[in-house]
C-alpha positions in Angstrom: -104.8 27.6 54.2 -101.9 30.1 54.3 -102.4 30.6 58.1 -102.0 26.8 58.7 -98.9 26.8 56.5 -97.3 29.8 58.2 -98.1 28.6 61.8 -97.1 25.0 61.3 -94.6 23.8 63.9 -92.6 22.0 61.2 -90.4 23.7 58.7 -91.7 23.7 55.1 -90.4 25.1 51.9 -92.0 24.7 48.5 -89.9 24.3 45.5 -90.7 24.2 41.8 -89.6 21.4 39.5 -86.2 23.0 39.0 -85.5 23.2 42.8 -86.2 26.9 43.1 -87.7 28.0 46.4 -91.1 29.6 45.9 -92.5 29.7 49.4 -91.6 28.9 53.0 -92.9 29.2 56.5 -91.5 30.7 59.7 -90.4 27.3 61.1 -88.6 26.7 57.8 -86.6 29.8 58.3 -85.5 28.6 61.7 -84.7 25.1 60.4 -82.5 26.3 57.5 -81.2 29.5 59.3 -82.1 31.8 56.4 -84.9 34.3 56.1 -87.2 33.1 53.3 -86.7 36.4 51.4 -83.1 35.3 50.9 -84.1 31.9 49.6 -87.2 32.6 47.4 -86.1 32.6 43.8 -82.9 30.6 44.4 -82.3 26.9 44.3 -80.5 24.8 46.9 -77.0 25.3 45.3 -77.4 29.1 44.7 -78.6 29.5 48.3 -75.6 27.7 49.6 -77.6 24.9 51.3 -76.1 22.2 49.1 -72.8 22.3 47.3 -72.6 21.5 43.6 -70.0 18.8 44.5 -72.5 17.2 46.8 -75.2 17.2 44.2 -72.8 15.7 41.5 -71.5 13.1 44.0 -75.0 11.7 44.4 -74.9 10.6 40.7 -71.8 8.5 41.4 -72.5 7.2 44.9 -76.4 7.1 44.9 -76.2 7.6 48.7 -78.8 10.1 49.9 -80.2 11.2 53.2 -82.9 8.6 53.1 -80.3 5.8 52.9 -78.2 7.4 55.7 -81.3 7.7 57.9 -82.1 4.0 57.3 -78.5 3.1 58.4 -78.9 5.3 61.4 -82.1 3.6 62.4 -80.4 0.2 62.2 -77.6 1.5 64.5 -80.1 2.9 67.0 -81.9 -0.5 67.0 -78.6 -2.3 67.6 -77.8 0.1 70.5 -81.2 -0.6 72.1 -80.7 -4.4 71.8 -77.1 -4.3 73.0 -78.0 -2.3 76.2 -76.6 -3.9 79.3 -73.6 -5.4 77.4 -71.5 -2.3 78.0 -68.8 -3.1 75.4 -68.2 -1.8 71.9 -67.6 -5.3 70.7 -71.2 -6.3 71.6 -72.6 -3.3 69.9 -70.7 -4.2 66.7 -71.9 -7.8 66.9 -75.5 -6.6 67.2 -74.9 -4.3 64.2 -73.7 -7.3 62.1 -76.7 -9.4 63.2 -79.2 -6.7 62.5 -77.8 -5.1 59.4 -75.9 -8.0 57.9 -79.0 -10.0 57.0 -77.2 -13.1 57.7 -78.9 -16.3 56.7 -78.1 -19.2 58.9 -80.6 -21.6 57.4 -81.6 -22.9 60.8 -84.6 -25.2 61.1 -87.6 -23.5 62.4 
């Protein structure tokens, strides 16, 4: 099992319940830019990957990477649909139509 973990093409790190790094693979080192020896035994804040301000800000804003990725996927869908229109205004219109969840109550 450790050979599969180590040779996986995707970066993986394993953390305990307190966020402390306990293991990682070679692709994880490339992904984060740190050798795993520097990270094991530290948490995200101690390792300098996340700032304490960013962690605390989550409690007030509740915006995390998953939400931002969801917004980005909506923008990418709007860009694909607005292709050929060539103006920023049309892209913005597509964003409103896709992300705005407008309800026109039209008969179907």
